Structure formats: C-alpha cells, structure tokens
N, C-alpha and C positions, 0 to 999 in steps of 0.2 A: 461450489469450489470444493468443498469437503471432499464431496464424492470423487471428485477429480484427483485430489491430490492423494487419496485413500487408495485410489487405483494404481496410482504411479509407483507407490511406495510399498504395496503390498508383498511383492517379492524381494524387498530389501530388509523391510523392518522383522523383528522375532515379535513385536507385540504394537499393535494399535488399538487406542482407545479414544473415544471421545468423552471430554469430563462435561461438568454439569453447565460450564460457562458457553460449551460448544467448539473449545478448541479441539483439535486434532492433534495428538501425540503419538507420534511415531519412533518406537525405540528399538535399536539395534545394541544389543549386549557386547560388549567387550570387557577391558580391563579400565583402570583410573587411568588418567581423569574422566568425570562425566561432563561431556559439551552439550549444551544446547543450542540449537541453530534454529531463530524464529524466524518467521515471515508472516505479516499480517495478510489476511485474504479477503477483509471487508475494504469496501470502496464507500466514496461520500456518496450520496443520494437522496431522496426525499421519502416521507411518509404522508398518507394522506390524512387531513385535519377538518377538513370540512367537505361537503357536497351540496351545490345549492339546487333550488328547486328545478331550474333548466338543465342541469347534469353537468355543470361546470364543477371541476374540483381543484378545491386549494390544497397547496403542500406545504409542509414544515420542512426545512433543510435540516439532513443529518448530516454532520461534519463540515469542513471549512470550504464553503461555497464563494466564490466572487459571482454576485449577483447577475452580472452581465452575460456572463458565459452561458448561463441556465436558460436564457429567453431564446425560443424559436428551435429548442432541441426536440428531436423526437425521443419517447420514454416508453417504456414497458412497464406495466403494472403488474404485480404478481398477486392476482386474486385466486379465484377457483382454478384459474388458467389464465394465461398471458393475455394481456389485452394493451394494444398499442394505443398512443395517445401522443398530442403535441403541446408544447408549452406555449401558450400565448398570453397577450395582453391587450390592451387598446390600442389600435395601430395610429401611427403618426398623424393619418389624416384626420384623425378625430381628436387631436391634441390640441391644446391651446399653446403659443409659442414658449410660455415659460415651462411647460410640461416636456416640451421636445428637448429642452437643454439639460434634463436631469436624468440620470440612469434610472432605469425601470427596476426596483427592486422585488426580489421572491414575493413579498406580501401581496404585490399587486399583478401578481402572475397568475394563471391558472392552467390547468390542464384540461383538454379538450380529446376526449375518447369517441366523439361522434355521438353521443347519446343526446336525447331530447327532453330528458326528464330524469329526477334524482332516482325513482323508481326503477328504470332502466339501468342506471349505472349500479343499483344494487344488485338486479338480477344478473348482472355480470360477475358478480361476486367479489366486487370492490366496495370497502366499506372505511371507515374511520381505522387508520392504523395499517393499510395495506402499504407494503413497499413500493416503492418507484424508483426505477433505475434509468440511466441514460441508454439509448438504444444504438451502439454503434460497433461496427466490425474492424478488424485490424487490417491493415493495408501496408504494404510495401513501398516505400520511398526510394528515392536514388542512393547510392552509395552505402548500401547495407543497413538503412534507418527503416525502422517501422512506427508506425503512428497508430493509436487506437485509443480507447477508454481505460480507467484504472489499470494503467501500468504502474500507477502508486497502488496496490502494490502486486498485482500479478506478476510483474517480471520479476520481483522479489521471490515469490513462491516458485517460480520456475528456477531461479538459480539455487535455491535451497534445495528443491529436489533433484537437480542435476548433479549439485554438487556433493550431497551425500553419499548418492549412488556411484559418483566417480570415484571417491576418496577410497583410499587402501587403509585408512587408518583402522587401529586395531583397540580403539577405546570405546567406551559406552557413549553412541550419539543418540539424543533427544531431538528429531525433527519435529519442529510443533508449527501448526498452522493455526495462527492466533485469530482471534475474534476483536472486534470493537476498538481497534488500535485508533481510527480516526476519531473516535468520540471518547478518547480517555485513556488509552493503553491498557484495556481490562484484561484483556485475556492474557498477555504476556505477563501481568503482575499474578494472577491466580495460577498460572500452569507453572510458571518460575517457583512459586511457594510451594507446589505440590512435588516437583521435580527436586529442587535444590543442586542444581548444577554446580560443579567446580567453576565454570565460566560460560559465557555464551558469547554468540554472535548474532545479532539481529541484520537481516538482509531486507534492504528497503531501496527506495529510489530517494533521489535527492535533486535540488535545482541546479539544472545547467544553466551557467550565465555566459552563454556566448552567440546571444542572439540581439538583434537591434532592442535599444533600449535597458539592456540588464548589466551597461556597464557600470552604471552608478552603485551597483552592488560590491564593486569590488573584489570580486571572487574569482578565481580562477580555475573553475570546474569548466570542462568542456565535454561537447561529445567527442567519441572516438580515441579519446587519451585514457584510457582505462576505469575501472571502478574506482569510487570514492571511499577513502577509510577516513571516517570522522574523527576529528582531535578534540572539538567542541561543537555543539550546538546549542541553539536556544540561548545564546550569550552567556553559557553557563548553567542557565536555570534548568537546562534538559540534562545533557550527558556531559560530562567531564572524564573523558577516556582514562583509564589509569595507565601510567607509563608500563607497565607490565603486558597490558593488552594491546596497548600501540607497538610496543617492540614485537610483539608475538605476531600481529598481522602485517608490520611493514616489513621485517627481518624475512620472513617467510616470502613474501611477494618479491624481495630484493634476491633472495637466493635462488629462485626459480625463475627470476628475469620476467615477471609478470607486471607489465604495466600497470600504474594506479595513480591516483591524485590524491592529496590531502585536503580534507574539509574542515573549514571553521566556519560556523555558520550562526547567522543571529535570530532566525526565525525558525519556528518547527522543530520537532523532535522524533523519536523513536521508541519502538518497543524496548530498546535497550535502556532507556531510563528507568522503566517500571521494574525491569529484571534488575537491574544495578541497585534498586531501593528495597528490595525484596530480602524478608528476613533479616540476616545481618548483614547483608551486601553482598551480592554477587557481580565478579568483575565482569564487564561485559563490553563489547565495542559494536562497531555498525561498518558494514561493507554495503555500498550502496551502488546502485546505476543511474548515471546521471540521465536527467530528463528533462526537454525542454515542455514549458506549458503546463505544469503539474497542476493535477484538480481540475482539469478541462477533459473532454471528449476528444481531444486532438494531441495527446501526449506522446512524444518522439523520444525514441532510444535508438542507441545505435548498438549493433549486434556485437561488436567488438568489445564494448563496456560489458555486455552481457557475459559474455565467454571469459573476460578478465575477471569479474566477480565469482564466476562459478570455480575459477582456479585459484583464486585468492582462497576461498571457502574451504575446498578440497584439500589443498596443500597444508592450511592452518591447522586443520583437523588432525592431519598426519604427524605435525610438527607440536600438538598440543602436549605430549608427554615433556618436553624440554621446559615448557614455562608453568605448568601447573601440576 
C-alpha cells in the first residue's frame, strides 16, 4: 500500500519520507497554513499464533472483527511468498445440537493451507507472527456501486490522493498515509506530532445506515447522498469537531454545491481523534465515504460519494487560508 501511494504522489510532492512508524508523509511546500490530510492504509486482519502438528494454523484477530464474518473466508498468508488458505471450523455435521445454536468464535477457527504437517507449514515460510489478510477482489455492482474488502480505508486513501492532486491550493499540504489506525490510531498520533500542522482532515469511511436492520441506529447516512462530515463520533469519547473546522468543511461544500451528509456516531472513531489530541491540540475534522458492511470482505460504496469526498477535501484545502 505504501509503495502504491508513493508512486501516485511522486509527481505531486516536493518531499516524500517514511517515518519510524511506517507512515508515508508526502509534503507539497507552499505558504501558510500547513494542513495535514491523513488516511489510514491498514486493514483489519489476523496474525499466526500457533501451528499444530497436523499443519492447521490458529490465528489471532488484529483490529475489530465480528467473528461470524471471518468463517469460511479465503485468506492470504504473507510468509516468504504469498500462501493461500481457507478459514475453517468443525462442520455442523459433527456438532451437537447446542453447538449448532452458538456462533463460532475466532478462537475455534483455524486456517487450512493444504499442508499435512507443521514442518510443511514452516517450509512455506509461515511461522508465528506471519500476517494474514482476506483474499478478495473489487467488483462493480449496479448503479455505480463497488464492493470489496478494506474499503475501510483504501477508499479514503484513494480520496486523499485524488484530492491533493486536484486541489489548486497554494498552501503547505502534508498528505499522510498512516499506519495502525485499526489498532489504536497510532500512526496518526506520531506523524501529527512530527508535522504539527495548523489543522487536519482525516479521510475515512463511515457506517451507512440504509439497509435492512440498520433502522434502529437512527442515523441518516445513506449511500449516494454525498460524503459524510463528522460532527461527533464515539459519543464524544472520540472526536468532537470544533466549530471552526465544521464551518470550514460545511461552508466550503455549500459554496461549491457539493452534496454532503452530517454524521453523529455513537461507536468508532478515526485518526482525527489522535491528531486532535497531539501536542497542544490540533484542530481536526473528518470527511468520510459512507460504506455498508464495514469490517467485512464485502464492503459497499457509491462512486458518487467518493467524488463528493474528493471535492470537499480539494476545495477545503483551497479555502483553508480563510479559516486558519
């Protein structure tokens, strides 16, 4: 991911560097203010924790998993080379009645790479600590919608790249592809500390609540209605967007007739929270692409919302001097 982002921004940035955490920081020099645009490039996944004598692999979840989604997925293990496997468990044919009524937890699942022994697995270059990711490709659905894995937050990275390249702002912009957002907003915290920008925009995905069963969330974020601008997330335990930042993003969108939605969320937060709490405090906001089925292999986004997010970020960079 980092190499892809680097390749995309080499012609745009004046300076590109990778810090000690693994964040990619791409800077285009200009005047004041200095604005950070951050998008995390990590995804939820697994890591090998144990290999039994028959060659079956136990994994530990990395990031926020709903265990039922993990079962029966095809995965890729990144050892010395890519090795493919499947996540299995005891089949219902061998379960007792009470077992069938319970959801299978990740601790009771295993990865089968086709090996017949632990030694064979080790020879494949797989060991304790080997990363494991879902194996899915992006496909197009009807009405300009796309489905695939890790749109949280590959879609945000794509928005960041396109927005900074499209913007005509004559300010200093730091486009940062961050690491370890899914496990504690770590990369955003360290990169923001080093950059110390005047303000920041985190680009991410957020939960769309427009499918069967989501009505009880009482949220009005839908696919195809524009990017979401965060007001509050995690019930205030995450980000409470400052009035200045909220005005900056919404007034810019209004001025350019860019469709958007406002989001107040009770669960989950983004890199903006860590940036906001860095040093003496950095004003930060979030522009998100609504997505259905987040943290699954079949996340769904609408290309119109992606375009809306790109335009909001690009135009906000151009109007930043009016606010900071």
